[in-house]
C-alpha positions in Angstrom: -79.4 -166.4 -109.3 -76.4 -164.8 -111.1 -78.3 -162.7 -113.9 -75.3 -161.2 -115.4 -71.7 -162.6 -114.7 -68.3 -161.2 -115.2 -65.4 -163.4 -116.8 -62.2 -163.2 -114.9 -58.8 -165.1 -114.8 -55.3 -164.9 -115.5 -53.5 -163.6 -118.8 -51.7 -166.0 -121.3 -48.5 -165.5 -120.0 -49.3 -166.0 -116.5 -50.5 -169.5 -117.6 -47.3 -170.0 -119.5 -49.3 -170.0 -122.8 -47.1 -167.6 -125.1 -48.9 -169.3 -128.6 -52.4 -168.8 -129.6 -52.1 -172.7 -130.8 -51.0 -173.3 -127.4 -52.7 -177.2 -126.2 -54.2 -175.3 -122.8 -56.6 -173.0 -124.6 -59.1 -175.3 -125.9 -59.2 -176.9 -122.1 -59.6 -174.0 -120.5 -62.5 -173.0 -122.9 -63.9 -176.2 -122.5 -63.5 -176.0 -118.7 -65.3 -172.7 -118.8 -67.8 -173.7 -121.6 -69.1 -176.2 -118.5 -69.4 -174.1 -115.7 -71.0 -171.4 -117.9 -73.8 -173.9 -119.2 -74.1 -174.9 -115.4 -75.0 -171.0 -114.8 -76.7 -170.6 -118.0 -79.4 -173.5 -116.9 -79.6 -172.2 -113.5 -80.6 -168.3 -115.0 -77.8 -166.5 -116.0 -78.7 -164.2 -119.2 -75.4 -162.2 -119.4 -71.5 -162.8 -119.8 -69.4 -159.5 -119.7 -65.6 -159.1 -119.8 -63.3 -156.4 -120.6 -62.0 -158.8 -123.2 -58.4 -158.5 -121.5 -56.0 -160.7 -123.5 -56.2 -164.4 -121.8 -59.2 -165.7 -119.8 -61.4 -162.6 -120.2 -61.0 -162.7 -123.9 -61.7 -166.8 -124.1 -64.6 -166.4 -122.2 -66.7 -164.3 -124.0 -65.7 -166.5 -127.2 -67.5 -169.6 -125.5 -70.3 -167.7 -124.4 -71.0 -166.3 -128.0 -70.2 -169.4 -129.0 -72.8 -170.8 -126.5 -75.2 -168.2 -128.0 -75.0 -169.4 -131.9 -75.2 -173.0 -130.7 -77.5 -173.7 -127.9 -78.4 -170.5 -125.9 -79.6 -167.8 -128.6 -81.4 -165.5 -125.8 -77.7 -165.4 -123.8 -76.1 -162.2 -124.2 -72.8 -161.1 -124.2 -71.2 -157.5 -123.4 -67.4 -156.2 -123.6 -66.7 -153.1 -121.8 -62.8 -152.4 -122.3 -61.1 -150.1 -120.0 -60.1 -147.7 -123.0 -60.1 -146.6 -126.2 -56.8 -148.7 -128.0 -56.8 -151.1 -125.1 -56.0 -154.1 -127.4 -53.1 -152.4 -129.4 -50.2 -153.6 -128.1 -51.5 -157.4 -127.9 -50.3 -160.0 -130.8 -52.0 -159.7 -134.0 -54.2 -163.0 -133.2 -55.3 -162.0 -129.7 -56.2 -158.0 -131.6 -58.1 -160.1 -134.2 -60.1 -162.0 -131.7 -61.0 -159.0 -129.6 -62.0 -156.9 -132.7 -64.0 -159.9 -134.0 -65.7 -160.1 -130.3 -65.8 -156.2 -130.8 -68.5 -156.5 -133.5 -70.4 -159.9 -132.2 -71.5 -158.7 -128.8 -74.6 -157.4 -127.7 -73.5 -154.7 -125.9 -70.0 -152.8 -126.4 -68.8 -149.8 -124.8 -65.2 -148.1 -123.6 -65.5 -147.6 -119.7 -63.4 -144.5 -120.2 -63.9 -143.1 -123.5 -60.4 -141.9 -124.4 -56.7 -143.7 -124.9 -54.5 -144.7 -121.9 -53.8 -142.6 -119.4 -53.2 -144.1 -116.1 -53.4 -147.1 -114.0 -56.2 -145.8 -112.6 -58.4 -146.5 -115.8 -57.9 -150.4 -114.8 -58.8 -150.0 -111.6 -62.1 -148.3 -112.4 -62.7 -151.3 -115.0 -62.6 -153.7 -112.5 -64.7 -151.9 -109.8 -67.2 -150.9 -112.6 -67.8 -154.1 -114.1 -68.3 -155.8 -110.6 -70.8 -153.2 -110.0 -72.6 -153.8 -113.0 -73.0 -157.4 -112.7 -74.4 -159.9 -109.8 -71.4 -162.6 -109.9 -68.4 -163.5 -111.2 -66.7 -166.4 -113.1 -63.0 -166.4 -111.9 -60.1 -168.8 -113.2 -57.9 -167.9 -110.5 -55.7 -169.6 -107.9 -54.9 -167.2 -105.0 -51.6 -169.5 -103.8 -50.7 -168.5 -107.6 -50.6 -164.7 -107.6 -51.5 -163.0 -110.6 -53.6 -160.0 -112.7 -56.7 -161.5 -111.4 -56.2 -160.4 -108.1 -57.3 -157.0 -109.0 -60.4 -158.0 -110.0 -61.1 -160.0 -107.3 -60.0 -157.4 -104.9 -63.4 -155.7 -106.6 -65.5 -158.2 -106.0 -64.4 -158.7 -102.4 -65.2 -154.7 -102.0 -69.0 -155.5 -103.4 -71.3 -156.7 -100.6 -72.7 -160.1 -101.6 -71.1 -160.6 -104.8 -70.7 -164.2 -105.1 -67.7 -165.5 -107.2 -67.9 -168.8 -108.6 -64.1 -170.5 -108.7 -62.4 -172.4 -111.7 -59.5 -173.9 -110.1 -56.3 -175.5 -111.2 -57.9 -179.0 -110.4 -61.0 -178.1 -112.5 -58.8 -177.4 -115.8 -57.0 -180.4 -115.0 -59.9 -182.3 -114.9 -61.5 -181.5 -117.8 -57.8 -182.2 -119.8 -58.4 -185.6 -118.3 -61.5 -186.1 -119.7 -60.8 -184.9 -123.3 -57.5 -186.9 -123.0 -60.1 -189.8 -122.3 -62.3 -188.7 -125.0 -59.7 -188.6 -127.9 -58.1 -192.3 -126.7 -61.7 -193.9 -127.0 -62.0 -192.3 -130.5 -58.7 -193.2 -131.6 -59.5 -196.8 -130.0 -62.7 -196.7 -132.6 -60.5 -195.4 -135.5 -58.5 -198.1 -135.1 -61.3 -200.9 -135.6 -62.5 -199.7 -138.4 
């Protein structure tokens, strides 16, 4: 049973997402939501993330929503690697980060100082993996990206399971959501 789960995955630009209104974001969030529900039903109590722009941020948003709507005992943690982690992001992502900063159950900077070197990012991955019992990762090893560093940290930890979110999982969610929208449209047409 995975009591505490790190959430990892691609940054927006690695997914071809350059606008906060991109239609792929709700699909990714719904895919994460379905995986998280399954994990919660099997005993997961915490979702943990550094809040990196993209899947990590969206995953914590989904966990917060699940906590508010269906799983009040669920807990969330935001562990940014350094002070000012979000300062170079666009305004929408900065606002989402600040909102989560105040909503999560636990928040702490891993290094309590501003950016100094890439070593802080390596420490972030190691710290999060060492303080969780498994990982939920949206990543395809055939399409390398920044999640490879989080995966590398996971592989260094003995008996650290990774629950994969594949491109096929996201495509299936997109198909189901499109069918649901079409069915709703047909119902509206009859009325």
